[in-house]
C-alpha positions in Angstrom: 99.7 81.3 96.5 103.4 81.8 96.0 103.2 79.7 92.9 100.3 81.8 91.5 102.2 85.0 92.3 105.2 83.7 90.4 103.1 82.8 87.4 101.5 86.3 87.5 104.8 88.1 87.7 106.2 86.1 84.8 103.1 86.8 82.6 103.3 90.5 83.5 107.0 90.6 82.6 106.5 88.9 79.2 103.4 91.0 78.3 105.2 94.2 79.4 108.1 93.6 77.1 105.8 92.5 74.2 103.6 95.6 74.5 106.5 98.0 74.8 108.4 96.5 71.9 105.3 96.5 69.7 104.5 100.1 70.4 108.1 101.2 69.9 108.3 99.3 66.6 105.0 100.9 65.4 106.3 104.4 65.9 103.1 106.3 66.4 102.3 105.2 70.0 99.0 107.0 70.3 97.7 105.7 67.0 98.7 102.1 67.5 98.0 101.8 71.2 94.5 100.4 71.0 95.2 97.8 68.4 98.5 96.7 70.0 97.0 96.3 73.5 94.0 94.5 72.1 96.2 92.1 70.0 98.6 91.4 72.9 95.9 90.9 75.5 93.9 88.6 73.1 97.0 86.6 72.3 98.0 86.3 75.9 94.6 85.1 76.9 94.6 82.5 74.1 98.1 81.4 75.1 97.3 81.0 78.8 94.1 79.1 77.8 96.1 76.7 75.7 98.6 76.2 78.5 95.8 75.3 80.9 96.2 78.3 83.1 92.9 79.6 84.4 92.0 82.9 82.8 90.9 84.5 86.1 94.4 83.9 87.4 96.4 84.9 84.3 94.4 88.0 83.4 95.7 90.0 86.3 99.3 89.5 85.2 98.4 90.2 81.6 96.7 93.5 82.6 99.5 94.6 84.8 102.1 93.9 82.2 100.2 95.6 79.4 99.8 98.8 81.5 103.4 99.0 82.4 104.5 98.2 78.8 102.3 101.1 77.6 104.0 103.3 80.2 107.4 102.2 79.1 106.5 103.3 75.6 105.2 106.7 77.0 101.6 105.8 76.0 98.3 106.7 77.6 97.8 104.2 80.5 94.2 105.4 81.0 93.3 104.5 77.4 95.3 101.2 77.7 93.3 100.3 80.9 90.0 100.8 79.1 91.1 98.6 76.1 92.5 95.9 78.4 89.3 95.5 80.5 87.1 95.6 77.4 89.2 93.0 75.5 89.5 90.7 78.5 85.8 90.6 79.1 84.9 90.0 75.5 87.5 87.2 75.3 86.2 85.7 78.5 82.7 85.7 77.1 83.9 84.1 73.9 85.6 81.2 75.7 82.8 80.8 78.3 84.8 82.0 81.3 83.3 84.0 84.2 83.1 87.5 82.7 82.5 89.2 86.0 85.5 87.6 87.7 87.7 88.3 84.7 86.6 91.9 84.8 87.5 92.3 88.5 90.9 90.5 88.1 91.7 92.7 85.0 90.9 95.9 87.0 93.1 94.7 89.9 95.9 94.0 87.4 95.4 97.4 85.8 95.6 99.1 89.2 98.8 97.2 90.0 100.3 98.3 86.7 99.2 102.0 87.2 100.7 101.9 90.8 104.0 100.5 89.4 104.0 103.2 86.7 103.3 106.0 89.3 99.9 106.9 87.9 96.6 107.9 89.6 95.3 104.5 90.7 91.9 105.8 92.0 91.1 107.8 88.8 92.0 105.0 86.4 90.3 102.3 88.5 87.0 104.3 88.5 87.3 104.8 84.7 87.9 101.1 84.1 85.0 100.1 86.3 82.8 102.3 84.1 84.2 100.6 80.9 83.6 97.2 82.5 79.9 98.0 83.2 79.4 99.3 79.6 81.1 96.2 78.1 78.9 94.0 80.3 75.8 95.8 79.1 76.9 95.0 75.5 77.4 91.3 76.4 73.9 90.9 77.9 71.7 91.3 81.0 73.1 88.4 82.9 76.7 89.6 82.4 75.6 93.1 83.5 74.1 91.8 86.7 77.1 89.6 87.5 79.6 92.4 86.8 77.6 94.9 88.9 77.6 92.4 91.8 81.3 91.6 91.7 82.5 95.1 91.0 80.3 96.7 93.8 82.8 98.8 95.7 85.8 97.9 93.5 86.6 101.5 92.6 86.1 102.6 96.2 88.3 99.8 97.4 91.1 100.7 95.0 90.6 104.3 95.9 91.1 103.4 99.6 94.3 101.5 98.7 95.7 104.6 96.9 94.8 106.8 99.8 96.5 104.5 102.3 99.6 104.4 100.2 99.8 108.2 99.6 98.5 109.5 103.0 100.7 107.8 105.6 102.0 111.1 106.9 98.5 112.7 106.7 97.2 110.3 109.3 100.1 111.1 111.7 99.3 114.9 111.2 95.6 114.4 112.0 96.5 112.4 115.1 98.5 115.3 116.7 95.7 118.0 116.7 93.3 115.4 118.1 95.5 115.0 121.2 95.5 118.8 122.0 91.8 119.2 123.0 92.1 116.2 125.4 95.1 117.8 127.1 93.3 121.2 127.4 90.0 119.9 128.7 90.2 122.1 131.8 87.1 124.3 131.1 85.0 121.4 132.5 86.4 122.0 136.0 84.3 125.1 136.8 81.2 123.2 135.8 82.0 120.5 138.4 82.6 123.2 141.1 79.3 124.9 140.4 77.5 121.5 140.5 79.0 120.8 144.0 77.9 124.2 145.4 74.4 123.7 144.1 74.3 120.4 146.0 
């Protein structure tokens, strides 16, 4: 696992730099964003395939690096996320890889990149899940079924991760009021007294 994480981090680092440099060189970040992300993700997928690295493993690092690279160039990370998942799935289909698994790993990488960039993980995760479903429907019925199965609850799961990260103090606040009613549960005493007299 440590070896895979190291590969993923290295891929993310290289892709981040490539995307940021390409967008800065192009000048108009908004105009070039889609084509740059598409080209870099496609190239990275092809390169990892030639290196013998499994696509489902490498795509998370590719996606994460691409999102952070777009953020570095002050581009739209939501638009980047949509382009990444669409490109990854189409490339996976082209090379005969597991489209559904690649979609999930891409979305996980996008979420990691958004989190690193300080963006709204839940919002972008939900949007990329929708893009994944639309892309799967373009690919075919089998792909659509597989993607629906593997992405079931993915957006909700990533939403939960974001909530846990952002609401540590909220939980502590909720726990304090919950303790007060327990401490002040004395109104029950008169009920017990009446019950004893009736007996």
